[in-house]
C-alpha positions as CSV (number, residue, x, y, z in Angstrom):
1,M,-0.1,-25.0,5.8
2,N,0.3,-21.5,4.2
3,M,-1.9,-20.2,7.0
4,V,0.6,-21.4,9.6
5,Y,3.4,-19.6,7.8
6,A,1.2,-16.5,7.5
7,A,0.5,-16.6,11.2
8,I,4.2,-16.9,12.0
9,A,4.9,-14.0,9.6
10,M,2.3,-11.9,11.4
11,M,3.9,-12.7,14.8
12,I,7.3,-11.7,13.4
13,G,5.7,-8.5,12.0
14,A,4.2,-7.7,15.4
15,G,7.6,-8.1,17.0
16,F,9.1,-6.1,14.3
17,A,6.9,-3.2,15.3
18,F,8.7,-3.0,18.6
19,Q,12.2,-2.9,17.1
20,P,12.2,0.7,15.9
21,A,10.8,2.0,19.2
22,I,13.4,0.1,21.2
23,N,16.2,1.4,18.8
24,A,14.9,4.9,19.2
25,V,15.3,4.7,22.9
26,S,18.8,3.2,22.4
27,S,19.6,6.0,20.0
28,R,18.6,8.7,22.5
29,L,20.7,7.0,25.2
30,L,23.7,6.4,23.0
31,G,23.4,9.7,21.2
32,S,23.3,8.3,17.7
33,P,20.9,6.2,15.6
34,V,23.9,4.5,14.0
35,A,25.3,3.5,17.4
36,A,21.8,2.1,18.3
37,A,21.8,0.2,15.0
38,A,25.2,-1.2,15.6
39,V,24.2,-2.5,19.0
40,S,21.0,-4.0,17.6
41,I,22.8,-5.6,14.7
42,A,25.6,-6.9,16.9
43,I,23.0,-8.6,19.1
44,T,21.3,-10.0,16.0
45,F,24.6,-11.4,14.7
46,V,25.4,-13.1,18.0
47,A,21.9,-14.6,18.2
48,L,22.1,-15.9,14.6
49,L,25.6,-17.4,15.3
50,A,24.0,-19.2,18.2
51,L,21.1,-20.5,16.0
52,L,23.3,-21.6,13.1
53,P,24.1,-25.1,14.4
54,L,20.4,-25.7,14.9
55,A,19.3,-24.4,11.6
56,G,21.9,-25.8,9.3
57,G,23.8,-24.0,6.7
58,T,27.4,-22.9,6.6
59,L,29.7,-20.0,6.9
60,R,32.6,-21.8,5.2
61,P,34.7,-19.4,3.1
62,S,34.2,-21.6,0.0
63,A,30.4,-21.3,0.4
64,L,30.6,-17.6,1.1
65,S,32.6,-16.9,-2.0
66,A,29.9,-18.6,-4.1
67,L,27.4,-15.9,-3.1
68,P,26.5,-13.3,-5.8
69,W,28.0,-9.9,-5.3
70,W,24.5,-8.3,-4.8
71,V,24.0,-10.2,-1.5
72,V,25.8,-7.3,0.1
73,F,22.7,-5.2,-0.4
74,A,20.7,-7.4,2.1
75,G,23.1,-6.3,4.8
76,L,23.0,-2.7,3.8
77,I,19.3,-2.7,3.6
78,G,19.1,-4.3,7.1
79,A,21.4,-1.6,8.5
80,S,19.3,1.1,6.9
81,V,16.1,-0.4,8.4
82,V,17.5,-0.5,11.9
83,A,19.3,2.9,11.8
84,G,16.4,4.5,9.9
85,G,13.9,3.3,12.5
86,A,16.0,4.7,15.3
87,W,16.3,8.0,13.5
88,I,12.8,8.4,12.1
89,V,10.5,7.0,14.8
90,P,11.2,9.8,17.3
91,V,10.0,12.2,14.6
92,T,7.0,10.4,13.2
93,G,6.0,7.8,15.8
94,V,6.0,4.1,15.3
95,A,2.7,3.8,13.3
96,V,3.7,6.2,10.6
97,F,7.1,4.6,10.3
98,M,5.8,1.1,10.1
99,V,3.0,1.8,7.6
100,A,5.4,3.7,5.4
101,M,7.9,0.8,5.7
102,I,5.1,-1.7,4.8
103,A,4.1,0.4,1.8
104,G,7.7,0.4,0.7
105,Q,8.1,-3.3,1.3
106,L,5.0,-4.1,-0.7
107,T,6.0,-1.8,-3.6
108,G,9.5,-3.4,-3.7
109,S,8.0,-6.9,-3.4
110,A,5.6,-6.2,-6.3
111,L,8.6,-5.1,-8.5
112,I,10.5,-8.3,-7.5
113,D,7.4,-10.4,-8.3
114,Q,6.6,-8.6,-11.6
115,F,10.1,-9.0,-13.0
116,G,11.2,-12.2,-11.3
117,L,14.2,-10.5,-9.8
118,F,17.0,-12.3,-8.0
119,G,16.2,-15.6,-9.8
120,L,12.7,-15.8,-8.4
121,E,9.7,-16.9,-10.4
122,A,8.0,-13.9,-12.1
123,R,4.5,-13.4,-10.7
124,P,2.8,-10.6,-12.7
125,V,1.1,-7.9,-10.7
126,G,-2.5,-7.9,-11.9
127,L,-5.2,-5.3,-11.5
128,L,-6.4,-6.5,-8.1
129,R,-2.9,-6.7,-6.6
130,F,-2.1,-3.2,-8.0
131,A,-5.4,-1.9,-6.5
132,G,-4.4,-3.4,-3.1
133,L,-1.0,-1.6,-3.3
134,M,-2.7,1.7,-4.1
135,L,-4.9,1.2,-1.0
136,V,-1.8,0.7,1.1
137,L,-0.4,4.0,-0.2
138,V,-3.7,5.7,0.7
139,G,-3.3,4.1,4.1
140,V,0.1,5.8,4.5
141,A,-1.5,9.2,3.8
142,L,-4.3,8.5,6.2
143,V,-2.1,7.4,9.1
144,Q,0.3,10.4,8.4
145,A,-2.6,12.8,8.4
146,D,-3.8,11.6,11.8
147,S,-0.5,12.3,13.5
C-alpha cells in the first residue's frame, strides 16, 4: 500500500516540476512573479473549493477558529514557493530550482522528524538518513555546476 502512495507522490512531484516553469511564463507576461503567483494560487483556491464537497472537511468558522496560529505559515510557505519559482526559474532553470527545493524540503522534513514538530511523532534522523541528505546536497552542487 505504501508503494501506491509513493507512486502517487511521484506523479504529484512530476507535475510539480511544471508549476514553476508555467508560473515563470505567467510572470513574464504579467510583469511580476507576485502577480503570477496570485493567479496560480487563485486557480488553486477555486479548484480546492470545488473539491471540498467530495473530499469532506469543513470551512465553518468554528472549525477554522480551532486551528493553531501557526497554520498561517502553510499559506505563506505556499505563496513563497509559487512566487519564488516564478522569480527564480528564469534565472536558474527548472532543474536547479527543483533540486534546490527538494534539498530544502528534505532538510526541513528531517528537522520535523527529528524533533517531532507540529505534534507529529518524532523519528530520529540516523546515520543513513543523514548520509542520504548529504548526498542530496551534493546533488544540488552537481546540478548547479552543470548549468
